[in-house]
DRENGU-496097 format. One record per residue (C-alpha): y, z, x. Coordinates in nm, 2 decimals. Each point is the difference from the previous one (the first is absolute). Layout:
! DRENGU-496097
+--------+--------+--------+
!      v !      w !      u !
+--------+--------+--------+
!      Y !      Z !      X !
...
+--------+--------+--------+
//
This chain:
! DRENGU-496097
+--------+--------+--------+
!      v !      w !      u !
+--------+--------+--------+
!   0.36 !   0.57 !   0.43 !
!   0.12 !  -0.12 !   0.34 !
!   0.04 !   0.21 !   0.31 !
!   0.10 !  -0.10 !   0.35 !
!  -0.09 !   0.24 !   0.28 !
!   0.02 !  -0.14 !   0.35 !
!  -0.28 !   0.05 !   0.24 !
!  -0.27 !   0.03 !  -0.27 !
!  -0.27 !  -0.25 !  -0.06 !
!  -0.14 !  -0.01 !  -0.36 !
!  -0.35 !  -0.12 !  -0.06 !
!  -0.04 !  -0.15 !  -0.35 !
!  -0.31 !   0.08 !  -0.19 !
!  -0.14 !  -0.29 !  -0.21 !
!  -0.28 !   0.20 !  -0.17 !
!  -0.02 !  -0.02 !  -0.38 !
!  -0.02 !   0.31 !  -0.22 !
!  -0.08 !   0.02 !  -0.36 !
!   0.29 !  -0.03 !  -0.25 !
!  -0.05 !   0.23 !  -0.30 !
!   0.19 !  -0.05 !  -0.33 !
!  -0.11 !   0.25 !  -0.25 !
!   0.13 !   0.22 !  -0.29 !
!  -0.21 !   0.23 !  -0.22 !
!   0.32 !   0.13 !  -0.17 !
!  -0.11 !   0.36 !   0.09 !
!   0.23 !   0.01 !   0.30 !
!  -0.22 !  -0.20 !   0.24 !
!   0.19 !  -0.32 !   0.06 !
!   0.10 !  -0.23 !   0.28 !
!   0.22 !  -0.20 !  -0.23 !
!   0.37 !   0.07 !   0.01 !
!   0.08 !  -0.09 !  -0.36 !
!  -0.13 !  -0.19 !  -0.30 !
!   0.27 !  -0.22 !  -0.14 !
!   0.04 !  -0.14 !  -0.35 !
!   0.12 !  -0.34 !  -0.09 !
!   0.12 !  -0.02 !  -0.36 !
!  -0.25 !   0.27 !  -0.12 !
!  -0.04 !   0.37 !  -0.01 !
!  -0.20 !   0.17 !   0.28 !
!  -0.06 !   0.38 !   0.02 !
!  -0.21 !   0.19 !   0.25 !
!  -0.16 !   0.23 !   0.03 !
!  -0.07 !   0.06 !  -0.37 !
!  -0.29 !   0.19 !  -0.16 !
!  -0.32 !  -0.20 !  -0.05 !
!  -0.05 !   0.01 !  -0.37 !
!  -0.32 !  -0.21 !   0.02 !
!  -0.21 !   0.21 !   0.23 !
!  -0.37 !  -0.07 !   0.00 !
!  -0.30 !   0.02 !   0.23 !
!   0.11 !  -0.32 !   0.19 !
!   0.35 !   0.13 !   0.06 !
!   0.07 !   0.37 !  -0.04 !
!   0.32 !  -0.02 !   0.22 !
!   0.27 !   0.22 !  -0.15 !
!   0.29 !  -0.25 !   0.07 !
!   0.05 !  -0.37 !  -0.02 !
!   0.27 !  -0.27 !   0.00 !
!   0.14 !  -0.13 !  -0.34 !
!   0.08 !  -0.37 !  -0.02 !
!   0.18 !  -0.09 !  -0.32 !
!   0.11 !  -0.36 !  -0.08 !
!   0.24 !   0.02 !  -0.30 !
!   0.03 !  -0.37 !  -0.04 !
!   0.15 !  -0.12 !   0.33 !
!  -0.06 !  -0.36 !   0.10 !
!  -0.11 !   0.05 !   0.36 !
!  -0.11 !   0.37 !   0.01 !
!  -0.17 !   0.14 !   0.31 !
!  -0.03 !   0.31 !   0.22 !
!   0.01 !  -0.03 !   0.38 !
!   0.03 !   0.17 !   0.33 !
!   0.11 !  -0.11 !   0.34 !
!  -0.17 !   0.06 !   0.33 !
!   0.19 !   0.08 !   0.32 !
!  -0.25 !  -0.20 !   0.20 !
!  -0.16 !  -0.34 !  -0.07 !
!  -0.31 !   0.01 !  -0.23 !
!  -0.27 !  -0.17 !   0.21 !
!  -0.32 !  -0.10 !  -0.18 !
!  -0.35 !  -0.02 !   0.14 !
!  -0.35 !  -0.08 !  -0.12 !
!  -0.05 !   0.37 !  -0.08 !
!   0.34 !   0.09 !  -0.15 !
!  -0.01 !   0.05 !  -0.37 !
!   0.26 !   0.13 !  -0.25 !
!  -0.15 !   0.24 !  -0.26 !
!   0.16 !   0.20 !  -0.29 !
!  -0.10 !   0.16 !  -0.32 !
!   0.16 !  -0.10 !  -0.33 !
!  -0.01 !   0.10 !  -0.37 !
!   0.14 !  -0.24 !  -0.26 !
!   0.02 !   0.15 !  -0.36 !
!  -0.05 !  -0.26 !  -0.26 !
!   0.25 !   0.16 !  -0.24 !
!   0.28 !  -0.04 !   0.25 !
!  -0.02 !  -0.38 !   0.03 !
!   0.17 !  -0.27 !  -0.21 !
!  -0.05 !  -0.38 !   0.00 !
!  -0.29 !  -0.21 !   0.11 !
!   0.03 !   0.00 !   0.37 !
!  -0.31 !   0.00 !   0.22 !
!  -0.11 !   0.36 !   0.08 !
!   0.03 !  -0.01 !   0.38 !
!   0.17 !   0.14 !   0.31 !
!   0.15 !  -0.21 !   0.28 !
!   0.05 !   0.12 !   0.36 !
!   0.26 !  -0.20 !   0.19 !
!   0.09 !   0.00 !   0.37 !
!   0.36 !  -0.10 !   0.08 !
!   0.25 !  -0.02 !   0.28 !
!   0.30 !   0.22 !  -0.10 !
!   0.22 !  -0.13 !   0.27 !
!   0.07 !  -0.33 !  -0.18 !
!   0.23 !  -0.05 !  -0.30 !
!  -0.28 !  -0.11 !  -0.24 !
!  -0.31 !   0.19 !   0.12 !
!  -0.23 !  -0.16 !  -0.27 !
!   0.04 !  -0.35 !   0.15 !
!  -0.24 !   0.08 !   0.28 !
!  -0.22 !   0.25 !  -0.17 !
!  -0.37 !   0.01 !  -0.04 !
!  -0.18 !   0.18 !  -0.28 !
!  -0.34 !   0.10 !  -0.15 !
!  -0.04 !   0.04 !  -0.37 !
!  -0.28 !   0.23 !  -0.13 !
!  -0.11 !   0.05 !  -0.37 !
!   0.02 !   0.35 !  -0.16 !
!  -0.19 !   0.19 !  -0.26 !
!   0.19 !   0.19 !  -0.26 !
!  -0.01 !   0.38 !  -0.07 !
!  -0.19 !   0.11 !   0.31 !
!   0.07 !   0.08 !   0.36 !
!  -0.13 !  -0.26 !   0.24 !
!   0.03 !  -0.08 !   0.37 !
!   0.14 !  -0.34 !   0.09 !
!  -0.03 !  -0.17 !   0.34 !
!   0.20 !  -0.28 !   0.16 !
!  -0.17 !  -0.17 !   0.29 !
!   0.21 !  -0.28 !   0.15 !
!  -0.29 !  -0.09 !   0.23 !
!  -0.25 !  -0.07 !  -0.28 !
!   0.18 !   0.00 !  -0.34 !
!   0.17 !  -0.30 !  -0.15 !
!   0.37 !   0.02 !   0.10 !
!   0.30 !  -0.20 !  -0.11 !
!   0.27 !  -0.11 !   0.24 !
!   0.33 !  -0.06 !  -0.18 !
!   0.08 !  -0.26 !   0.26 !
!  -0.32 !  -0.21 !   0.05 !
!   0.12 !  -0.08 !   0.35 !
!  -0.02 !   0.37 !   0.10 !
!  -0.27 !   0.10 !   0.25 !
!  -0.30 !   0.20 !  -0.12 !
!   0.09 !   0.37 !  -0.05 !
!  -0.21 !   0.12 !   0.30 !
!   0.20 !  -0.22 !   0.23 !
!   0.34 !   0.13 !  -0.10 !
!   0.21 !   0.28 !   0.15 !
!   0.30 !  -0.02 !  -0.23 !
!  -0.12 !   0.23 !  -0.29 !
!   0.19 !   0.33 !  -0.04 !
!   0.00 !   0.05 !  -0.37 !
!  -0.28 !   0.08 !  -0.25 !
!   0.08 !  -0.08 !  -0.36 !
!  -0.21 !   0.09 !  -0.31 !
!   0.04 !  -0.19 !  -0.34 !
!  -0.19 !   0.07 !  -0.32 !
!  -0.08 !  -0.26 !  -0.27 !
!   0.19 !  -0.28 !   0.17 !
!   0.37 !  -0.10 !   0.00 !
!   0.25 !  -0.22 !  -0.17 !
!  -0.06 !   0.17 !  -0.33 !
!   0.16 !   0.28 !  -0.20 !
!  -0.31 !   0.19 !  -0.10 !
!  -0.03 !   0.37 !   0.06 !
!  -0.25 !   0.18 !   0.22 !
!  -0.07 !   0.36 !   0.10 !
!  -0.25 !   0.09 !   0.27 !
!  -0.09 !   0.28 !   0.23 !
!  -0.07 !  -0.06 !   0.37 !
!  -0.17 !   0.23 !   0.25 !
!  -0.16 !   0.01 !   0.35 !
!   0.16 !  -0.30 !   0.16 !
!  -0.16 !  -0.07 !   0.34 !
!   0.02 !  -0.26 !   0.27 !
!  -0.11 !   0.02 !   0.36 !
!   0.09 !  -0.30 !   0.22 !
!   0.11 !  -0.08 !   0.35 !
!   0.31 !   0.12 !   0.17 !
!   0.22 !  -0.23 !   0.20 !
!   0.02 !   0.06 !   0.38 !
!   0.27 !   0.24 !   0.09 !
!   0.21 !  -0.26 !   0.17 !
!   0.01 !  -0.22 !  -0.32 !
!   0.11 !   0.27 !  -0.24 !
!   0.37 !  -0.01 !   0.07 !
!   0.08 !  -0.36 !   0.08 !
!   0.37 !   0.02 !  -0.09 !
!   0.30 !   0.04 !   0.23 !
!   0.24 !   0.13 !  -0.26 !
!   0.34 !   0.16 !   0.07 !
!   0.00 !   0.37 !  -0.02 !
!   0.27 !   0.12 !  -0.25 !
!   0.08 !   0.33 !   0.16 !
!   0.38 !   0.03 !   0.00 !
!   0.16 !   0.16 !  -0.30 !
!   0.29 !  -0.23 !  -0.08 !
!   0.11 !   0.12 !  -0.35 !
!  -0.10 !   0.28 !  -0.23 !
!   0.10 !   0.24 !  -0.27 !
!  -0.16 !   0.34 !   0.01 !
!   0.19 !   0.12 !  -0.31 !
!   0.12 !   0.33 !   0.16 !
!   0.32 !   0.06 !  -0.19 !
!  -0.01 !   0.10 !  -0.37 !
!   0.21 !  -0.19 !  -0.25 !
!   0.09 !  -0.37 !  -0.02 !
!  -0.18 !  -0.26 !   0.20 !
!   0.15 !  -0.10 !   0.33 !
!   0.23 !  -0.29 !  -0.09 !
!   0.01 !  -0.11 !   0.36 !
!  -0.37 !  -0.09 !  -0.03 !
!  -0.05 !  -0.08 !  -0.37 !
!   0.16 !  -0.20 !  -0.27 !
!  -0.05 !   0.05 !  -0.38 !
!  -0.09 !  -0.34 !  -0.16 !
!   0.11 !   0.04 !  -0.36 !
!   0.14 !  -0.34 !  -0.12 !
!  -0.21 !  -0.17 !  -0.26 !
!  -0.10 !  -0.33 !   0.15 !
!  -0.13 !  -0.20 !  -0.29 !
!   0.29 !  -0.13 !  -0.22 !
!   0.16 !   0.34 !   0.05 !
!  -0.23 !   0.18 !  -0.24 !
!  -0.35 !   0.05 !   0.15 !
!  -0.22 !   0.03 !   0.31 !
!  -0.28 !  -0.22 !   0.12 !
!  -0.37 !   0.03 !  -0.11 !
!   0.10 !   0.12 !  -0.35 !
!   0.11 !   0.34 !   0.14 !
!   0.18 !   0.21 !  -0.25 !
!   0.19 !   0.26 !   0.20 !
!   0.35 !   0.03 !   0.13 !
!   0.02 !   0.08 !   0.37 !
!   0.29 !   0.24 !   0.07 !
!   0.18 !   0.16 !   0.29 !
!   0.00 !   0.35 !  -0.17 !
!  -0.14 !   0.31 !   0.16 !
!  -0.23 !   0.03 !  -0.30 !
!  -0.20 !  -0.30 !   0.12 !
!   0.01 !   0.04 !   0.38 !
!   0.08 !   0.29 !   0.22 !
!  -0.13 !   0.19 !   0.30 !
!  -0.15 !   0.35 !  -0.03 !
!  -0.20 !   0.22 !   0.23 !
!  -0.06 !  -0.28 !   0.25 !
!  -0.10 !  -0.26 !  -0.26 !
!   0.16 !  -0.30 !  -0.16 !
!  -0.06 !   0.01 !  -0.38 !
!   0.02 !  -0.32 !  -0.19 !
!  -0.03 !   0.10 !  -0.37 !
!  -0.08 !  -0.21 !  -0.30 !
!   0.12 !   0.15 !  -0.32 !
!  -0.02 !  -0.07 !  -0.37 !
!   0.36 !   0.02 !  -0.13 !
!   0.25 !  -0.22 !  -0.17 !
!   0.24 !  -0.14 !   0.26 !
!   0.27 !  -0.26 !  -0.03 !
!   0.13 !  -0.20 !   0.30 !
!   0.15 !  -0.35 !   0.03 !
!   0.03 !  -0.01 !  -0.37 !
!  -0.38 !   0.03 !  -0.05 !
!  -0.19 !   0.31 !  -0.14 !
!  -0.35 !   0.07 !   0.12 !
!  -0.24 !   0.28 !  -0.07 !
!  -0.11 !   0.07 !   0.36 !
!   0.17 !   0.05 !   0.33 !
!  -0.11 !   0.00 !   0.36 !
!   0.12 !  -0.09 !   0.35 !
!  -0.04 !  -0.29 !   0.23 !
!   0.11 !   0.04 !   0.37 !
!   0.07 !  -0.28 !   0.25 !
!   0.00 !   0.09 !   0.37 !
!   0.31 !  -0.08 !   0.20 !
!  -0.23 !  -0.08 !   0.29 !
!  -0.19 !  -0.33 !   0.04 !
!  -0.23 !  -0.11 !   0.27 !
!  -0.27 !  -0.25 !   0.11 !
!  -0.35 !   0.12 !   0.11 !
!  -0.10 !   0.36 !   0.03 !
!  -0.18 !   0.28 !  -0.17 !
!   0.12 !   0.17 !  -0.32 !
!  -0.13 !   0.34 !  -0.10 !
!   0.09 !   0.17 !  -0.33 !
!  -0.15 !   0.34 !  -0.09 !
!   0.00 !   0.03 !  -0.37 !
!  -0.14 !   0.16 !  -0.31 !
!  -0.01 !  -0.23 !  -0.30 !
!   0.11 !   0.06 !  -0.37 !
!  -0.23 !   0.02 !  -0.30 !
!   0.01 !  -0.16 !  -0.34 !
!  -0.13 !  -0.32 !  -0.16 !
!   0.27 !  -0.26 !   0.04 !
!   0.16 !   0.14 !   0.32 !
!   0.01 !  -0.25 !   0.29 !
!   0.11 !   0.15 !   0.33 !
!   0.04 !  -0.22 !   0.30 !
!   0.07 !   0.01 !   0.37 !
!   0.08 !  -0.35 !   0.10 !
!   0.21 !  -0.25 !   0.19 !
!   0.21 !  -0.31 !  -0.06 !
!   0.16 !  -0.25 !   0.23 !
!   0.35 !   0.10 !   0.10 !
!   0.10 !  -0.35 !  -0.10 !
!  -0.10 !   0.03 !  -0.36 !
!   0.24 !  -0.14 !  -0.25 !
!  -0.02 !   0.27 !  -0.27 !
!   0.31 !   0.14 !  -0.17 !
!   0.05 !   0.37 !   0.06 !
!  -0.21 !   0.04 !   0.32 !
!   0.18 !   0.16 !   0.29 !
!  -0.05 !  -0.29 !   0.23 !
!   0.10 !  -0.26 !  -0.25 !
!   0.32 !   0.20 !  -0.06 !
!   0.06 !  -0.01 !   0.38 !
!  -0.02 !  -0.38 !  -0.01 !
!  -0.35 !  -0.06 !   0.14 !
!  -0.15 !  -0.14 !  -0.32 !
!  -0.09 !  -0.37 !   0.06 !
!  -0.36 !  -0.02 !  -0.11 !
!  -0.16 !   0.05 !  -0.34 !
!  -0.32 !   0.19 !  -0.07 !
!  -0.28 !  -0.06 !   0.10 !
!   0.12 !  -0.22 !   0.28 !
!   0.15 !   0.31 !   0.17 !
!  -0.34 !   0.17 !   0.00 !
!  -0.11 !   0.33 !  -0.16 !
!  -0.22 !   0.26 !   0.16 !
!  -0.15 !   0.26 !  -0.23 !
!  -0.10 !   0.29 !   0.22 !
!  -0.11 !   0.21 !  -0.30 !
!  -0.01 !  -0.06 !  -0.37 !
!  -0.15 !   0.24 !  -0.25 !
!  -0.05 !  -0.02 !  -0.38 !
!  -0.04 !   0.30 !  -0.22 !
!  -0.28 !  -0.16 !  -0.20 !
!  -0.22 !  -0.01 !   0.32 !
!   0.09 !   0.34 !   0.13 !
!  -0.20 !   0.02 !   0.32 !
!   0.05 !  -0.36 !   0.12 !
!   0.27 !  -0.13 !   0.23 !
!   0.06 !  -0.36 !   0.10 !
!   0.18 !  -0.21 !   0.26 !
!   0.10 !  -0.36 !  -0.05 !
!   0.19 !  -0.30 !   0.14 !
!   0.23 !  -0.23 !  -0.19 !
!   0.08 !  -0.34 !   0.16 !
!   0.08 !  -0.35 !  -0.13 !
!  -0.38 !  -0.07 !   0.03 !
!  -0.10 !   0.28 !  -0.24 !
!   0.23 !   0.23 !  -0.19 !
!   0.03 !   0.20 !  -0.32 !
!  -0.37 !   0.04 !  -0.07 !
!  -0.07 !  -0.05 !   0.37 !
!  -0.35 !  -0.05 !   0.13 !
!   0.11 !   0.17 !   0.32 !
!  -0.07 !   0.36 !  -0.07 !
!  -0.24 !   0.29 !   0.07 !
!  -0.02 !   0.37 !  -0.07 !
!  -0.20 !   0.32 !   0.01 !
!  -0.08 !   0.30 !  -0.20 !
!   0.20 !   0.31 !   0.09 !
!  -0.13 !   0.28 !  -0.22 !
!   0.30 !   0.23 !   0.07 !
!   0.27 !  -0.26 !  -0.01 !
!   0.22 !   0.20 !  -0.24 !
!  -0.10 !   0.35 !   0.11 !
!   0.03 !  -0.02 !   0.38 !
!   0.20 !  -0.18 !   0.26 !
!  -0.14 !  -0.31 !   0.17 !
!   0.14 !  -0.22 !   0.28 !
!   0.04 !  -0.36 !  -0.12 !
!   0.03 !  -0.23 !   0.30 !
!   0.08 !  -0.37 !   0.08 !
!  -0.06 !  -0.14 !   0.34 !
!   0.20 !  -0.32 !   0.02 !
!  -0.11 !  -0.23 !   0.28 !
!   0.11 !  -0.36 !   0.08 !
!  -0.32 !  -0.14 !  -0.15 !
!  -0.11 !   0.25 !  -0.27 !
!   0.07 !   0.30 !  -0.21 !
!  -0.23 !   0.31 !   0.00 !
!   0.02 !   0.25 !  -0.29 !
!  -0.16 !   0.34 !   0.01 !
!   0.01 !   0.35 !  -0.16 !
!  -0.05 !   0.29 !   0.23 !
!  -0.12 !  -0.25 !   0.27 !
!  -0.27 !  -0.15 !  -0.23 !
!   0.07 !  -0.37 !  -0.01 !
!  -0.05 !  -0.17 !  -0.34 !
!   0.17 !  -0.34 !   0.04 !
!   0.09 !  -0.24 !   0.27 !
!   0.22 !  -0.31 !  -0.07 !
!  -0.06 !  -0.26 !   0.27 !
!   0.05 !  -0.36 !  -0.13 !
!  -0.18 !  -0.26 !   0.21 !
!   0.30 !  -0.23 !  -0.03 !
!   0.34 !   0.17 !   0.05 !
!   0.29 !  -0.20 !  -0.14 !
!   0.29 !   0.06 !  -0.24 !
!  -0.24 !   0.01 !  -0.30 !
!  -0.24 !   0.27 !   0.15 !
!   0.21 !   0.18 !   0.26 !
!   0.37 !   0.06 !  -0.07 !
!  -0.03 !   0.31 !   0.21 !
!   0.17 !  -0.08 !   0.33 !
!   0.33 !   0.11 !  -0.15 !
!   0.13 !   0.35 !  -0.07 !
!  -0.12 !   0.20 !  -0.30 !
!   0.14 !   0.32 !  -0.15 !
!  -0.18 !   0.29 !  -0.18 !
!   0.01 !   0.08 !  -0.37 !
!  -0.12 !   0.32 !  -0.18 !
!  -0.01 !   0.02 !  -0.37 !
!  -0.19 !   0.09 !  -0.32 !
!   0.01 !  -0.27 !  -0.27 !
!  -0.09 !   0.06 !  -0.37 !
!  -0.23 !  -0.24 !  -0.17 !
!   0.01 !  -0.08 !  -0.38 !
!  -0.35 !   0.17 !  -0.02 !
!   0.15 !   0.34 !   0.09 !
!  -0.17 !   0.29 !  -0.17 !
!   0.22 !   0.11 !  -0.30 !
!  -0.06 !   0.36 !   0.11 !
!   0.14 !  -0.06 !   0.35 !
!   0.30 !   0.22 !   0.08 !
!   0.05 !  -0.02 !   0.38 !
!  -0.18 !  -0.03 !   0.33 !
!   0.10 !  -0.04 !   0.36 !
!  -0.10 !  -0.18 !   0.32 !
!   0.04 !   0.26 !   0.28 !
!   0.06 !  -0.13 !   0.35 !
!  -0.01 !   0.21 !   0.32 !
!   0.11 !  -0.27 !   0.24 !
!   0.06 !  -0.37 !   0.05 !
!  -0.05 !  -0.12 !   0.36 !
!   0.02 !  -0.33 !   0.18 !
!  -0.15 !  -0.05 !   0.34 !
!   0.03 !  -0.30 !   0.24 !
!  -0.13 !  -0.09 !   0.34 !
!   0.17 !   0.19 !   0.27 !
!   0.14 !  -0.20 !   0.29 !
!  -0.19 !   0.22 !   0.24 !
!  -0.38 !  -0.01 !   0.00 !
!  -0.09 !   0.37 !  -0.07 !
!  -0.37 !  -0.05 !  -0.08 !
!  -0.10 !   0.17 !   0.32 !
!   0.30 !   0.10 !   0.20 !
!  -0.07 !   0.07 !   0.37 !
!   0.30 !   0.06 !   0.22 !
!   0.00 !   0.07 !   0.38 !
!  -0.13 !   0.35 !  -0.02 !
!  -0.33 !  -0.12 !  -0.15 !
!   0.02 !   0.20 !  -0.33 !
!  -0.17 !  -0.17 !  -0.29 !
!   0.06 !   0.09 !  -0.36 !
!  -0.22 !  -0.18 !  -0.25 !
!  -0.04 !  -0.13 !  -0.26 !
!   0.36 !  -0.10 !  -0.06 !
!   0.09 !  -0.02 !  -0.29 !
!  -0.18 !   0.32 !  -0.10 !
!  -0.15 !   0.07 !  -0.34 !
!  -0.15 !   0.35 !   0.04 !
!  -0.03 !   0.10 !   0.37 !
!   0.06 !  -0.14 !   0.34 !
!  -0.15 !   0.06 !   0.34 !
!   0.21 !   0.08 !   0.31 !
!  -0.18 !  -0.12 !   0.32 !
!   0.12 !   0.04 !   0.36 !
!  -0.12 !   0.06 !   0.35 !
!  -0.09 !   0.36 !   0.09 !
!   0.32 !   0.04 !   0.19 !
!   0.18 !   0.03 !  -0.33 !
!  -0.21 !   0.30 !  -0.12 !
!   0.23 !   0.28 !  -0.12 !
!   0.30 !  -0.23 !  -0.04 !
!   0.20 !   0.01 !  -0.33 !
!   0.08 !  -0.24 !  -0.28 !
!   0.29 !   0.06 !  -0.23 !
!   0.00 !  -0.19 !  -0.33 !
!   0.33 !  -0.11 !  -0.17 !
!   0.05 !  -0.19 !  -0.32 !
!   0.22 !  -0.31 !  -0.03 !
!   0.31 !   0.22 !  -0.08 !
!  -0.05 !   0.19 !   0.33 !
!  -0.13 !   0.32 !  -0.16 !
!  -0.26 !   0.20 !   0.19 !
!  -0.34 !  -0.01 !  -0.17 !
!  -0.25 !   0.18 !   0.23 !
!  -0.11 !   0.05 !   0.36 !
!  -0.34 !  -0.08 !   0.13 !
!  -0.15 !   0.14 !   0.32 !
!  -0.26 !  -0.23 !   0.16 !
!  -0.25 !   0.28 !   0.08 !
!  -0.28 !  -0.25 !  -0.01 !
!  -0.03 !  -0.38 !   0.03 !
!  -0.04 !  -0.19 !  -0.21 !
!   0.19 !   0.20 !  -0.27 !
!  -0.02 !  -0.08 !  -0.37 !
!   0.32 !   0.04 !  -0.20 !
!  -0.04 !   0.04 !  -0.38 !
!   0.29 !  -0.18 !  -0.17 !
!  -0.11 !   0.03 !  -0.36 !
!   0.29 !   0.22 !  -0.08 !
!   0.25 !  -0.23 !   0.16 !
!   0.21 !  -0.21 !  -0.24 !
!  -0.02 !  -0.38 !   0.05 !
!   0.25 !  -0.13 !   0.24 !
!   0.09 !  -0.03 !   0.37 !
!  -0.05 !   0.29 !   0.24 !
!   0.09 !   0.04 !   0.37 !
!  -0.25 !   0.18 !   0.23 !
!   0.19 !   0.13 !   0.31 !
!  -0.26 !   0.06 !   0.28 !
!   0.14 !   0.25 !   0.25 !
!  -0.15 !   0.04 !   0.34 !
!   0.12 !   0.16 !   0.33 !
!   0.13 !  -0.34 !   0.12 !
!   0.11 !  -0.19 !  -0.30 !
!   0.07 !  -0.02 !  -0.38 !
!  -0.15 !  -0.30 !  -0.18 !
!   0.06 !  -0.08 !  -0.37 !
!  -0.25 !  -0.18 !  -0.23 !
!   0.07 !  -0.16 !  -0.34 !
!  -0.28 !   0.08 !  -0.25 !
!  -0.03 !  -0.13 !  -0.36 !
!  -0.15 !   0.23 !  -0.26 !
!  -0.12 !  -0.20 !  -0.31 !
+--------+--------+--------+
//
């Protein structure tokens, strides 16, 4: 957050305060979200193993169903700074009848840097043994316990300030054995970075809405904005990844109703291009492509084992038969050289988990560049899936909770084919593992929006009459500040289409304006005084 207000001198405080990371799974948490990597994580769930040591009603379930590198993790908004007195503690219960194989009975706590493409390469960890069939408290003390630096050249943990991810792994990795465990009362109290060190970046502010679809007109999709990709690309008879559906341009598979885009996957026999398949769906390409910016998609996801909805992007230059941009003559580069950005992927066999991923020549298909989080209401409620695309990294989040950052240390054609334009795709694929009882399910989308940096710096707009409106862009509310000579003056608010929204009387200064009910977009605040009229451009996120 950066503000410029002339004539004010800010004195920076360098005092340290305690940083608290805790979750008791009873609603007392400072952790945004626990995220699963190739496993099942549910929380809060009932504690079925209550005893005198842990009578807590709710806990977290960790279930490894045979993944190779299973873990659960969370990210911290601020650096995790260790000291001599900072210790991680948690409670864990490991039932013996839920374990397969002969792996060591243990838990590992790893500290990583989520801003690099391969966070494990600079991680440090402590491994502690576990006892089966009882609740126990485990501690991880990086000042006194034996720790393991993945890179032997890394500094001791207490000397580092690049940790921002905590990862838990039970019974090791690089195996396919199964584990079930219950975790409770995670706690860490460390040091907090000085205030001036907590926001070191100088990123562009993506505040200008440059393209969107609000899906306001019922019926067919807007063909000025979207293209139905239906042509079978593999030898004229199938899709990639073993998908078994036909994508169609029919209203049965994609339409707008009551302010929502519906992409519907259906079980039905359908013949197209001389090929009969048992499932249909829709795959949309945007007729808009861009470089750098913010993508926001508000969506509710389908249900059903074997469904595979995605919100994603491909290079405009992709050489793939049947895409809109290839049809327009832009296809010069094969996949993955064109780059692929998966903003959101969801699999019906892991109902509450969503993932983001990057596919580049350096890692594609089963890419190592991915991260996700648990969204318990992914298919019952709407969530905003967001990509922030900067010149040096990609940041993925759900409802403003970041779960993955792709930032390769070396940017070249193999790791970063992302300085060229990309377009948006929306689809539901059907996997061969589809539930035989599946009939249909839809991905419902309220809007798709693309923001880029405005040419005018609106972060704290201050024209000649000394009126200040901040923050700008606005998420919830903004403050209107001015000299007392502007008391009782008037502000009229208009939307981007010029329609009047409301009028505000400045009966006191500063005045807070609640913008929660404003739709996202650009607004113009017309400040009317006895001597002049001044207009301000405000961005509502």
